[in-house]
N, CA, C and O atoms as a Maestro MAE file, in Angstrom:
{
 s_m_m2io_version
 :::
 2.0.0
}

f_m_ct {
 s_m_title
 :::
 protein
 m_atom[312] {
  # First column is atom index #
  i_m_mmod_type
  r_m_x_coord
  r_m_y_coord
  r_m_z_coord
  i_m_residue_number
  s_m_chain_name
  s_m_pdb_residue_name
  s_m_pdb_atom_name
  i_m_atomic_number
  :::
  1 25 -1.262 -7.082 34.988 1 A "THR " " N  " 7
  2 3 -0.851 -8.456 34.879 1 A "THR " " CA " 6
  3 2 0.626 -8.554 35.188 1 A "THR " " C  " 6
  4 15 1.428 -7.826 34.603 1 A "THR " " O  " 8
  5 25 1.003 -9.438 36.097 2 A "ARG " " N  " 7
  6 3 2.402 -9.622 36.470 2 A "ARG " " CA " 6
  7 2 2.873 -10.960 35.913 2 A "ARG " " C  " 6
  8 15 2.181 -11.972 36.030 2 A "ARG " " O  " 8
  9 25 4.074 -10.955 35.297 3 A "VAL " " N  " 7
  10 3 4.634 -12.180 34.731 3 A "VAL " " CA " 6
  11 2 5.996 -12.453 35.347 3 A "VAL " " C  " 6
  12 15 6.494 -11.673 36.158 3 A "VAL " " O  " 8
  13 25 6.592 -13.575 34.949 4 A "SER " " N  " 7
  14 3 7.912 -13.965 35.432 4 A "SER " " CA " 6
  15 2 8.888 -12.819 35.277 4 A "SER " " C  " 6
  16 15 8.870 -12.122 34.263 4 A "SER " " O  " 8
  17 25 9.725 -12.617 36.249 5 A "GLY " " N  " 7
  18 3 10.691 -11.523 36.212 5 A "GLY " " CA " 6
  19 2 10.194 -10.293 36.942 5 A "GLY " " C  " 6
  20 15 10.923 -9.307 37.046 5 A "GLY " " O  " 8
  21 25 8.964 -10.324 37.452 6 A "GLY " " N  " 7
  22 3 8.447 -9.214 38.237 6 A "GLY " " CA " 6
  23 2 7.926 -8.047 37.430 6 A "GLY " " C  " 6
  24 15 7.608 -7.008 38.008 6 A "GLY " " O  " 8
  25 25 7.825 -8.175 36.107 7 A "LEU " " N  " 7
  26 3 7.300 -7.080 35.296 7 A "LEU " " CA " 6
  27 2 5.789 -7.008 35.426 7 A "LEU " " C  " 6
  28 15 5.113 -8.030 35.539 7 A "LEU " " O  " 8
  29 25 5.265 -5.787 35.409 8 A "THR " " N  " 7
  30 3 3.829 -5.560 35.433 8 A "THR " " CA " 6
  31 2 3.422 -4.941 34.111 8 A "THR " " C  " 6
  32 15 4.036 -3.975 33.659 8 A "THR " " O  " 8
  33 25 2.381 -5.497 33.483 9 A "PHE " " N  " 7
  34 3 1.924 -5.014 32.196 9 A "PHE " " CA " 6
  35 2 0.521 -4.450 32.297 9 A "PHE " " C  " 6
  36 15 -0.345 -5.010 32.969 9 A "PHE " " O  " 8
  37 25 0.312 -3.336 31.620 10 A "SER " " N  " 7
  38 3 -1.027 -2.748 31.541 10 A "SER " " CA " 6
  39 2 -1.798 -3.327 30.367 10 A "SER " " C  " 6
  40 15 -3.024 -3.227 30.312 10 A "SER " " O  " 8
  41 25 -1.063 -3.945 29.407 11 A "LYS " " N  " 7
  42 3 -1.709 -4.557 28.248 11 A "LYS " " CA " 6
  43 2 -0.866 -5.730 27.778 11 A "LYS " " C  " 6
  44 15 0.363 -5.667 27.792 11 A "LYS " " O  " 8
  45 25 -1.533 -6.801 27.364 12 A "LEU " " N  " 7
  46 3 -0.897 -7.939 26.705 12 A "LEU " " CA " 6
  47 2 -1.573 -8.137 25.356 12 A "LEU " " C  " 6
  48 15 -2.783 -7.955 25.226 12 A "LEU " " O  " 8
  49 25 -0.780 -8.512 24.351 13 A "THR " " N  " 7
  50 3 -1.305 -8.806 23.024 13 A "THR " " CA " 6
  51 2 -0.578 -10.025 22.483 13 A "THR " " C  " 6
  52 15 0.622 -10.172 22.715 13 A "THR " " O  " 8
  53 25 -1.268 -10.901 21.772 14 A "ALA " " N  " 7
  54 3 -0.674 -12.160 21.331 14 A "ALA " " CA " 6
  55 2 -0.834 -12.369 19.836 14 A "ALA " " C  " 6
  56 15 -1.872 -12.061 19.251 14 A "ALA " " O  " 8
  57 25 0.232 -12.906 19.227 15 A "GLY " " N  " 7
  58 3 0.201 -13.350 17.840 15 A "GLY " " CA " 6
  59 2 0.051 -14.860 17.821 15 A "GLY " " C  " 6
  60 15 -0.398 -15.455 18.800 15 A "GLY " " O  " 8
  61 25 0.425 -15.482 16.711 16 A "ASN " " N  " 7
  62 3 0.305 -16.939 16.607 16 A "ASN " " CA " 6
  63 2 1.167 -17.667 17.621 16 A "ASN " " C  " 6
  64 15 0.720 -18.642 18.224 16 A "ASN " " O  " 8
  65 25 2.387 -17.214 17.816 17 A "ASP " " N  " 7
  66 3 3.293 -17.913 18.733 17 A "ASP " " CA " 6
  67 2 4.228 -16.964 19.461 17 A "ASP " " C  " 6
  68 15 5.384 -17.290 19.730 17 A "ASP " " O  " 8
  69 25 3.708 -15.783 19.775 18 A "HIS " " N  " 7
  70 3 4.466 -14.820 20.577 18 A "HIS " " CA " 6
  71 2 3.488 -13.924 21.341 18 A "HIS " " C  " 6
  72 15 2.317 -13.803 20.982 18 A "HIS " " O  " 8
  73 25 3.998 -13.306 22.394 19 A "VAL " " N  " 7
  74 3 3.203 -12.399 23.225 19 A "VAL " " CA " 6
  75 2 4.024 -11.142 23.474 19 A "VAL " " C  " 6
  76 15 5.242 -11.214 23.639 19 A "VAL " " O  " 8
  77 25 3.362 -9.997 23.501 20 A "CYS " " N  " 7
  78 3 4.027 -8.741 23.852 20 A "CYS " " CA " 6
  79 2 3.232 -8.054 24.950 20 A "CYS " " C  " 6
  80 15 2.005 -8.139 24.997 20 A "CYS " " O  " 8
  81 25 3.947 -7.379 25.825 21 A "GLY " " N  " 7
  82 3 3.311 -6.661 26.919 21 A "GLY " " CA " 6
  83 2 3.779 -5.227 26.970 21 A "GLY " " C  " 6
  84 15 4.928 -4.924 26.649 21 A "GLY " " O  " 8
  85 25 2.886 -4.346 27.373 22 A "LEU " " N  " 7
  86 3 3.164 -2.925 27.519 22 A "LEU " " CA " 6
  87 2 3.117 -2.574 28.994 22 A "LEU " " C  " 6
  88 15 2.119 -2.839 29.663 22 A "LEU " " O  " 8
  89 25 4.190 -1.979 29.509 23 A "THR " " N  " 7
  90 3 4.219 -1.577 30.913 23 A "THR " " CA " 6
  91 2 3.494 -0.238 31.077 23 A "THR " " C  " 6
  92 15 3.304 0.482 30.098 23 A "THR " " O  " 8
  93 25 3.091 0.099 32.297 24 A "PRO " " N  " 7
  94 3 2.464 1.404 32.525 24 A "PRO " " CA " 6
  95 2 3.381 2.572 32.137 24 A "PRO " " C  " 6
  96 15 2.893 3.656 31.817 24 A "PRO " " O  " 8
  97 25 4.694 2.363 32.163 25 A "ALA " " N  " 7
  98 3 5.651 3.418 31.798 25 A "ALA " " CA " 6
  99 2 5.854 3.535 30.289 25 A "ALA " " C  " 6
  100 15 6.537 4.450 29.831 25 A "ALA " " O  " 8
  101 25 5.268 2.617 29.503 26 A "GLY " " N  " 7
  102 3 5.391 2.686 28.055 26 A "GLY " " CA " 6
  103 2 6.502 1.834 27.463 26 A "GLY " " C  " 6
  104 15 6.827 1.979 26.285 26 A "GLY " " O  " 8
  105 25 7.092 0.945 28.264 27 A "ASP " " N  " 7
  106 3 8.108 0.028 27.759 27 A "ASP " " CA " 6
  107 2 7.422 -1.212 27.200 27 A "ASP " " C  " 6
  108 15 6.428 -1.687 27.750 27 A "ASP " " O  " 8
  109 25 7.967 -1.733 26.094 28 A "ALA " " N  " 7
  110 3 7.401 -2.922 25.465 28 A "ALA " " CA " 6
  111 2 8.358 -4.094 25.635 28 A "ALA " " C  " 6
  112 15 9.567 -3.955 25.455 28 A "ALA " " O  " 8
  113 25 7.803 -5.249 25.984 29 A "PHE " " N  " 7
  114 3 8.552 -6.491 26.131 29 A "PHE " " CA " 6
  115 2 7.810 -7.572 25.366 29 A "PHE " " C  " 6
  116 15 6.580 -7.615 25.371 29 A "PHE " " O  " 8
  117 25 8.576 -8.460 24.697 30 A "CYS " " N  " 7
  118 3 7.961 -9.559 23.960 30 A "CYS " " CA " 6
  119 2 8.685 -10.856 24.267 30 A "CYS " " C  " 6
  120 15 9.847 -10.848 24.671 30 A "CYS " " O  " 8
  121 25 7.979 -11.993 24.070 31 A "TRP " " N  " 7
  122 3 8.582 -13.302 24.251 31 A "TRP " " CA " 6
  123 2 7.843 -14.315 23.398 31 A "TRP " " C  " 6
  124 15 6.699 -14.101 22.998 31 A "TRP " " O  " 8
  125 25 8.526 -15.434 23.124 32 A "GLY " " N  " 7
  126 3 7.959 -16.497 22.293 32 A "GLY " " CA " 6
  127 2 8.813 -16.722 21.065 32 A "GLY " " C  " 6
  128 15 10.011 -16.439 21.068 32 A "GLY " " O  " 8
  129 25 8.188 -17.237 20.003 33 A "SER " " N  " 7
  130 3 8.889 -17.475 18.758 33 A "SER " " CA " 6
  131 2 9.314 -16.140 18.156 33 A "SER " " C  " 6
  132 15 8.633 -15.128 18.322 33 A "SER " " O  " 8
  133 25 10.417 -16.150 17.472 34 A "ASN " " N  " 7
  134 3 10.951 -14.914 16.903 34 A "ASN " " CA " 6
  135 2 11.488 -15.173 15.503 34 A "ASN " " C  " 6
  136 15 12.372 -14.457 15.034 34 A "ASN " " O  " 8
  137 25 10.954 -16.197 14.833 35 A "HIS " " N  " 7
  138 3 11.492 -16.594 13.530 35 A "HIS " " CA " 6
  139 2 11.345 -15.513 12.468 35 A "HIS " " C  " 6
  140 15 12.086 -15.523 11.485 35 A "HIS " " O  " 8
  141 25 10.416 -14.586 12.635 36 A "ALA " " N  " 7
  142 3 10.232 -13.490 11.688 36 A "ALA " " CA " 6
  143 2 10.662 -12.152 12.284 36 A "ALA " " C  " 6
  144 15 10.375 -11.100 11.711 36 A "ALA " " O  " 8
  145 25 11.353 -12.180 13.437 37 A "GLY " " N  " 7
  146 3 11.783 -10.944 14.083 37 A "GLY " " CA " 6
  147 2 10.663 -10.205 14.784 37 A "GLY " " C  " 6
  148 15 10.789 -9.014 15.067 37 A "GLY " " O  " 8
  149 25 9.560 -10.897 15.069 38 A "GLN " " N  " 7
  150 3 8.380 -10.247 15.623 38 A "GLN " " CA " 6
  151 2 8.534 -9.759 17.060 38 A "GLN " " C  " 6
  152 15 7.666 -9.044 17.561 38 A "GLN " " O  " 8
  153 25 9.618 -10.131 17.727 39 A "LEU " " N  " 7
  154 3 9.813 -9.669 19.108 39 A "LEU " " CA " 6
  155 2 10.455 -8.293 19.175 39 A "LEU " " C  " 6
  156 15 10.468 -7.671 20.238 39 A "LEU " " O  " 8
  157 25 10.987 -7.809 18.064 40 A "GLY " " N  " 7
  158 3 11.499 -6.443 18.031 40 A "GLY " " CA " 6
  159 2 12.817 -6.232 18.753 40 A "GLY " " C  " 6
  160 15 13.143 -5.105 19.125 40 A "GLY " " O  " 8
  161 25 13.583 -7.305 18.957 41 A "ASP " " N  " 7
  162 3 14.872 -7.149 19.641 41 A "ASP " " CA " 6
  163 2 16.057 -7.217 18.676 41 A "ASP " " C  " 6
  164 15 17.207 -7.291 19.106 41 A "ASP " " O  " 8
  165 25 15.774 -7.191 17.373 42 A "GLY " " N  " 7
  166 3 16.832 -7.199 16.375 42 A "GLY " " CA " 6
  167 2 17.431 -8.565 16.098 42 A "GLY " " C  " 6
  168 15 18.456 -8.661 15.423 42 A "GLY " " O  " 8
  169 25 16.803 -9.638 16.611 43 A "THR " " N  " 7
  170 3 17.303 -10.989 16.394 43 A "THR " " CA " 6
  171 2 16.170 -11.858 15.865 43 A "THR " " C  " 6
  172 15 15.050 -11.391 15.660 43 A "THR " " O  " 8
  173 25 16.481 -13.117 15.653 44 A "GLN " " N  " 7
  174 3 15.464 -14.129 15.357 44 A "GLN " " CA " 6
  175 2 15.584 -15.263 16.369 44 A "GLN " " C  " 6
  176 15 15.309 -16.422 16.059 44 A "GLN " " O  " 8
  177 25 15.997 -14.912 17.579 45 A "THR " " N  " 7
  178 3 16.194 -15.866 18.661 45 A "THR " " CA " 6
  179 2 14.914 -16.014 19.466 45 A "THR " " C  " 6
  180 15 14.315 -15.022 19.881 45 A "THR " " O  " 8
  181 25 14.493 -17.266 19.689 46 A "ARG " " N  " 7
  182 3 13.324 -17.531 20.536 46 A "ARG " " CA " 6
  183 2 13.623 -17.039 21.954 46 A "ARG " " C  " 6
  184 15 14.718 -17.257 22.473 46 A "ARG " " O  " 8
  185 25 12.657 -16.383 22.572 47 A "ARG " " N  " 7
  186 3 12.815 -15.858 23.935 47 A "ARG " " CA " 6
  187 2 11.745 -16.472 24.830 47 A "ARG " " C  " 6
  188 15 10.556 -16.417 24.518 47 A "ARG " " O  " 8
  189 25 12.179 -17.058 25.946 48 A "PHE " " N  " 7
  190 3 11.238 -17.681 26.875 48 A "PHE " " CA " 6
  191 2 10.824 -16.736 27.990 48 A "PHE " " C  " 6
  192 15 9.849 -16.992 28.698 48 A "PHE " " O  " 8
  193 25 11.562 -15.643 28.149 49 A "LEU " " N  " 7
  194 3 11.237 -14.619 29.140 49 A "LEU " " CA " 6
  195 2 11.034 -13.287 28.431 49 A "LEU " " C  " 6
  196 15 11.587 -13.077 27.351 49 A "LEU " " O  " 8
  197 25 10.251 -12.383 29.016 50 A "PRO " " N  " 7
  198 3 10.042 -11.075 28.385 50 A "PRO " " CA " 6
  199 2 11.370 -10.385 28.089 50 A "PRO " " C  " 6
  200 15 12.241 -10.280 28.953 50 A "PRO " " O  " 8
  201 25 11.504 -9.918 26.846 51 A "THR " " N  " 7
  202 3 12.707 -9.243 26.379 51 A "THR " " CA " 6
  203 2 12.315 -7.866 25.866 51 A "THR " " C  " 6
  204 15 11.375 -7.734 25.082 51 A "THR " " O  " 8
  205 25 13.035 -6.842 26.310 52 A "ARG " " N  " 7
  206 3 12.690 -5.464 25.938 52 A "ARG " " CA " 6
  207 2 12.805 -5.266 24.423 52 A "ARG " " C  " 6
  208 15 13.767 -5.709 23.798 52 A "ARG " " O  " 8
  209 25 11.817 -4.601 23.856 53 A "VAL " " N  " 7
  210 3 11.842 -4.231 22.441 53 A "VAL " " CA " 6
  211 2 12.928 -3.179 22.251 53 A "VAL " " C  " 6
  212 15 13.047 -2.257 23.058 53 A "VAL " " O  " 8
  213 25 13.719 -3.311 21.189 54 A "GLY " " N  " 7
  214 3 14.818 -2.394 20.931 54 A "GLY " " CA " 6
  215 2 14.354 -1.044 20.405 54 A "GLY " " C  " 6
  216 15 13.185 -0.868 20.061 54 A "GLY " " O  " 8
  217 25 15.275 -0.099 20.347 55 A "GLY " " N  " 7
  218 3 15.004 1.204 19.751 55 A "GLY " " CA " 6
  219 2 14.800 2.332 20.723 55 A "GLY " " C  " 6
  220 15 14.832 3.497 20.326 55 A "GLY " " O  " 8
  221 25 14.588 2.019 22.007 56 A "GLY " " N  " 7
  222 3 14.433 3.070 23.007 56 A "GLY " " CA " 6
  223 2 13.137 3.857 22.915 56 A "GLY " " C  " 6
  224 15 13.066 4.990 23.393 56 A "GLY " " O  " 8
  225 25 12.116 3.276 22.310 57 A "PHE " " N  " 7
  226 3 10.846 3.980 22.161 57 A "PHE " " CA " 6
  227 2 9.981 3.843 23.410 57 A "PHE " " C  " 6
  228 15 10.117 2.901 24.191 57 A "PHE " " O  " 8
  229 25 9.093 4.812 23.569 58 A "GLU " " N  " 7
  230 3 8.064 4.766 24.603 58 A "GLU " " CA " 6
  231 2 6.748 4.576 23.868 58 A "GLU " " C  " 6
  232 15 6.404 5.369 22.991 58 A "GLU " " O  " 8
  233 25 6.006 3.527 24.219 59 A "PHE " " N  " 7
  234 3 4.801 3.160 23.485 59 A "PHE " " CA " 6
  235 2 3.530 3.516 24.243 59 A "PHE " " C  " 6
  236 15 3.499 3.512 25.473 59 A "PHE " " O  " 8
  237 25 2.478 3.824 23.478 60 A "SER " " N  " 7
  238 3 1.156 4.025 24.071 60 A "SER " " CA " 6
  239 2 0.225 2.860 23.767 60 A "SER " " C  " 6
  240 15 -0.808 2.699 24.418 60 A "SER " " O  " 8
  241 25 0.597 2.029 22.755 61 A "ASP " " N  " 7
  242 3 -0.242 0.888 22.415 61 A "ASP " " CA " 6
  243 2 0.578 -0.138 21.634 61 A "ASP " " C  " 6
  244 15 1.545 0.211 20.957 61 A "ASP " " O  " 8
  245 25 0.184 -1.397 21.737 62 A "LEU " " N  " 7
  246 3 0.785 -2.506 20.999 62 A "LEU " " CA " 6
  247 2 -0.332 -3.391 20.464 62 A "LEU " " C  " 6
  248 15 -1.356 -3.582 21.120 62 A "LEU " " O  " 8
  249 25 -0.123 -3.935 19.254 63 A "VAL " " N  " 7
  250 3 -1.059 -4.891 18.677 63 A "VAL " " CA " 6
  251 2 -0.247 -5.954 17.951 63 A "VAL " " C  " 6
  252 15 0.596 -5.634 17.113 63 A "VAL " " O  " 8
  253 25 -0.504 -7.220 18.274 64 A "ALA " " N  " 7
  254 3 0.202 -8.324 17.623 64 A "ALA " " CA " 6
  255 2 -0.710 -8.990 16.613 64 A "ALA " " C  " 6
  256 15 -1.925 -9.064 16.795 64 A "ALA " " O  " 8
  257 25 -0.088 -9.477 15.533 65 A "GLY " " N  " 7
  258 3 -0.788 -10.269 14.530 65 A "GLY " " CA " 6
  259 2 -0.108 -11.618 14.438 65 A "GLY " " C  " 6
  260 15 0.628 -12.008 15.345 65 A "GLY " " O  " 8
  261 25 -0.347 -12.334 13.352 66 A "GLY " " N  " 7
  262 3 0.218 -13.667 13.189 66 A "GLY " " CA " 6
  263 2 1.702 -13.741 13.467 66 A "GLY " " C  " 6
  264 15 2.125 -14.393 14.421 66 A "GLY " " O  " 8
  265 25 2.493 -13.085 12.648 67 A "THR " " N  " 7
  266 3 3.960 -13.099 12.828 67 A "THR " " CA " 6
  267 2 4.508 -11.677 12.839 67 A "THR " " C  " 6
  268 15 5.593 -11.419 12.317 67 A "THR " " O  " 8
  269 25 3.760 -10.762 13.434 68 A "HIS " " N  " 7
  270 3 4.230 -9.381 13.535 68 A "HIS " " CA " 6
  271 2 3.650 -8.720 14.780 68 A "HIS " " C  " 6
  272 15 2.677 -9.192 15.368 68 A "HIS " " O  " 8
  273 25 4.274 -7.623 15.157 69 A "THR " " N  " 7
  274 3 3.769 -6.788 16.239 69 A "THR " " CA " 6
  275 2 3.958 -5.336 15.818 69 A "THR " " C  " 6
  276 15 5.010 -4.974 15.291 69 A "THR " " O  " 8
  277 25 2.952 -4.506 16.045 70 A "CYS " " N  " 7
  278 3 3.038 -3.082 15.733 70 A "CYS " " CA " 6
  279 2 2.873 -2.292 17.028 70 A "CYS " " C  " 6
  280 15 2.113 -2.675 17.917 70 A "CYS " " O  " 8
  281 25 3.597 -1.188 17.109 71 A "GLY " " N  " 7
  282 3 3.501 -0.341 18.289 71 A "GLY " " CA " 6
  283 2 3.272 1.105 17.910 71 A "GLY " " C  " 6
  284 15 3.835 1.597 16.932 71 A "GLY " " O  " 8
  285 25 2.449 1.779 18.681 72 A "LEU " " N  " 7
  286 3 2.215 3.211 18.524 72 A "LEU " " CA " 6
  287 2 3.058 3.913 19.577 72 A "LEU " " C  " 6
  288 15 2.889 3.683 20.774 72 A "LEU " " O  " 8
  289 25 3.976 4.779 19.120 73 A "THR " " N  " 7
  290 3 4.862 5.443 20.066 73 A "THR " " CA " 6
  291 2 4.195 6.693 20.633 73 A "THR " " C  " 6
  292 15 3.315 7.294 20.017 73 A "THR " " O  " 8
  293 25 4.643 7.054 21.820 74 A "ARG " " N  " 7
  294 3 4.171 8.275 22.462 74 A "ARG " " CA " 6
  295 2 5.016 9.435 21.960 74 A "ARG " " C  " 6
  296 15 6.192 9.265 21.638 74 A "ARG " " O  " 8
  297 25 4.408 10.618 21.895 75 A "ALA " " N  " 7
  298 3 5.167 11.823 21.554 75 A "ALA " " CA " 6
  299 2 6.039 12.176 22.751 75 A "ALA " " C  " 6
  300 15 5.576 12.164 23.892 75 A "ALA " " O  " 8
  301 25 7.285 12.486 22.489 76 A "ARG " " N  " 7
  302 3 8.202 12.879 23.558 76 A "ARG " " CA " 6
  303 2 8.188 14.398 23.690 76 A "ARG " " C  " 6
  304 15 8.176 15.125 22.696 76 A "ARG " " O  " 8
  305 25 8.189 14.850 24.915 77 A "GLN " " N  " 7
  306 3 8.207 16.276 25.191 77 A "GLN " " CA " 6
  307 2 9.656 16.772 25.189 77 A "GLN " " C  " 6
  308 15 10.534 16.142 25.779 77 A "GLN " " O  " 8
  309 25 9.898 17.888 24.533 78 A "ALA " " N  " 7
  310 3 11.262 18.453 24.462 78 A "ALA " " CA " 6
  311 2 11.556 19.264 25.694 78 A "ALA " " C  " 6
  312 15 12.648 19.818 25.823 78 A "ALA " " O  " 8
  :::
 }
 m_bond[311] {
  # First column is bond index #
  i_m_from
  i_m_to
  i_m_order
  :::
  1 1 2 1
  2 2 3 1
  3 3 4 2
  4 3 5 1
  5 5 6 1
  6 6 7 1
  7 7 8 2
  8 7 9 1
  9 9 10 1
  10 10 11 1
  11 11 12 2
  12 11 13 1
  13 13 14 1
  14 14 15 1
  15 15 16 2
  16 15 17 1
  17 17 18 1
  18 18 19 1
  19 19 20 2
  20 19 21 1
  21 21 22 1
  22 22 23 1
  23 23 24 2
  24 23 25 1
  25 25 26 1
  26 26 27 1
  27 27 28 2
  28 27 29 1
  29 29 30 1
  30 30 31 1
  31 31 32 2
  32 31 33 1
  33 33 34 1
  34 34 35 1
  35 35 36 2
  36 35 37 1
  37 37 38 1
  38 38 39 1
  39 39 40 2
  40 39 41 1
  41 41 42 1
  42 42 43 1
  43 43 44 2
  44 43 45 1
  45 45 46 1
  46 46 47 1
  47 47 48 2
  48 47 49 1
  49 49 50 1
  50 50 51 1
  51 51 52 2
  52 51 53 1
  53 53 54 1
  54 54 55 1
  55 55 56 2
  56 55 57 1
  57 57 58 1
  58 58 59 1
  59 59 60 2
  60 59 61 1
  61 61 62 1
  62 62 63 1
  63 63 64 2
  64 63 65 1
  65 65 66 1
  66 66 67 1
  67 67 68 2
  68 67 69 1
  69 69 70 1
  70 70 71 1
  71 71 72 2
  72 71 73 1
  73 73 74 1
  74 74 75 1
  75 75 76 2
  76 75 77 1
  77 77 78 1
  78 78 79 1
  79 79 80 2
  80 79 81 1
  81 81 82 1
  82 82 83 1
  83 83 84 2
  84 83 85 1
  85 85 86 1
  86 86 87 1
  87 87 88 2
  88 87 89 1
  89 89 90 1
  90 90 91 1
  91 91 92 2
  92 91 93 1
  93 93 94 1
  94 94 95 1
  95 95 96 2
  96 95 97 1
  97 97 98 1
  98 98 99 1
  99 99 100 2
  100 99 101 1
  101 101 102 1
  102 102 103 1
  103 103 104 2
  104 103 105 1
  105 105 106 1
  106 106 107 1
  107 107 108 2
  108 107 109 1
  109 109 110 1
  110 110 111 1
  111 111 112 2
  112 111 113 1
  113 113 114 1
  114 114 115 1
  115 115 116 2
  116 115 117 1
  117 117 118 1
  118 118 119 1
  119 119 120 2
  120 119 121 1
  121 121 122 1
  122 122 123 1
  123 123 124 2
  124 123 125 1
  125 125 126 1
  126 126 127 1
  127 127 128 2
  128 127 129 1
  129 129 130 1
  130 130 131 1
  131 131 132 2
  132 131 133 1
  133 133 134 1
  134 134 135 1
  135 135 136 2
  136 135 137 1
  137 137 138 1
  138 138 139 1
  139 139 140 2
  140 139 141 1
  141 141 142 1
  142 142 143 1
  143 143 144 2
  144 143 145 1
  145 145 146 1
  146 146 147 1
  147 147 148 2
  148 147 149 1
  149 149 150 1
  150 150 151 1
  151 151 152 2
  152 151 153 1
  153 153 154 1
  154 154 155 1
  155 155 156 2
  156 155 157 1
  157 157 158 1
  158 158 159 1
  159 159 160 2
  160 159 161 1
  161 161 162 1
  162 162 163 1
  163 163 164 2
  164 163 165 1
  165 165 166 1
  166 166 167 1
  167 167 168 2
  168 167 169 1
  169 169 170 1
  170 170 171 1
  171 171 172 2
  172 171 173 1
  173 173 174 1
  174 174 175 1
  175 175 176 2
  176 175 177 1
  177 177 178 1
  178 178 179 1
  179 179 180 2
  180 179 181 1
  181 181 182 1
  182 182 183 1
  183 183 184 2
  184 183 185 1
  185 185 186 1
  186 186 187 1
  187 187 188 2
  188 187 189 1
  189 189 190 1
  190 190 191 1
  191 191 192 2
  192 191 193 1
  193 193 194 1
  194 194 195 1
  195 195 196 2
  196 195 197 1
  197 197 198 1
  198 198 199 1
  199 199 200 2
  200 199 201 1
  201 201 202 1
  202 202 203 1
  203 203 204 2
  204 203 205 1
  205 205 206 1
  206 206 207 1
  207 207 208 2
  208 207 209 1
  209 209 210 1
  210 210 211 1
  211 211 212 2
  212 211 213 1
  213 213 214 1
  214 214 215 1
  215 215 216 2
  216 215 217 1
  217 217 218 1
  218 218 219 1
  219 219 220 2
  220 219 221 1
  221 221 222 1
  222 222 223 1
  223 223 224 2
  224 223 225 1
  225 225 226 1
  226 226 227 1
  227 227 228 2
  228 227 229 1
  229 229 230 1
  230 230 231 1
  231 231 232 2
  232 231 233 1
  233 233 234 1
  234 234 235 1
  235 235 236 2
  236 235 237 1
  237 237 238 1
  238 238 239 1
  239 239 240 2
  240 239 241 1
  241 241 242 1
  242 242 243 1
  243 243 244 2
  244 243 245 1
  245 245 246 1
  246 246 247 1
  247 247 248 2
  248 247 249 1
  249 249 250 1
  250 250 251 1
  251 251 252 2
  252 251 253 1
  253 253 254 1
  254 254 255 1
  255 255 256 2
  256 255 257 1
  257 257 258 1
  258 258 259 1
  259 259 260 2
  260 259 261 1
  261 261 262 1
  262 262 263 1
  263 263 264 2
  264 263 265 1
  265 265 266 1
  266 266 267 1
  267 267 268 2
  268 267 269 1
  269 269 270 1
  270 270 271 1
  271 271 272 2
  272 271 273 1
  273 273 274 1
  274 274 275 1
  275 275 276 2
  276 275 277 1
  277 277 278 1
  278 278 279 1
  279 279 280 2
  280 279 281 1
  281 281 282 1
  282 282 283 1
  283 283 284 2
  284 283 285 1
  285 285 286 1
  286 286 287 1
  287 287 288 2
  288 287 289 1
  289 289 290 1
  290 290 291 1
  291 291 292 2
  292 291 293 1
  293 293 294 1
  294 294 295 1
  295 295 296 2
  296 295 297 1
  297 297 298 1
  298 298 299 1
  299 299 300 2
  300 299 301 1
  301 301 302 1
  302 302 303 1
  303 303 304 2
  304 303 305 1
  305 305 306 1
  306 306 307 1
  307 307 308 2
  308 307 309 1
  309 309 310 1
  310 310 311 1
  311 311 312 2
  :::
 }
}
């Protein structure tokens, strides 16, 4: 799935008023309401375009709920 900004997502997941996408490379981006910090960017600012989730993690899966999003990180090889 391709969205505004040219990002391609292998998975999209939606909560009540936000959406998160997982890229094939394992990067997570979220957009929408952020009143509970559910976008994972360390703010409570509403985002109209996909915004990278903070922390520098590589994800293998994302699941959104009402006002939250959970991510399963990939194991990093040393």
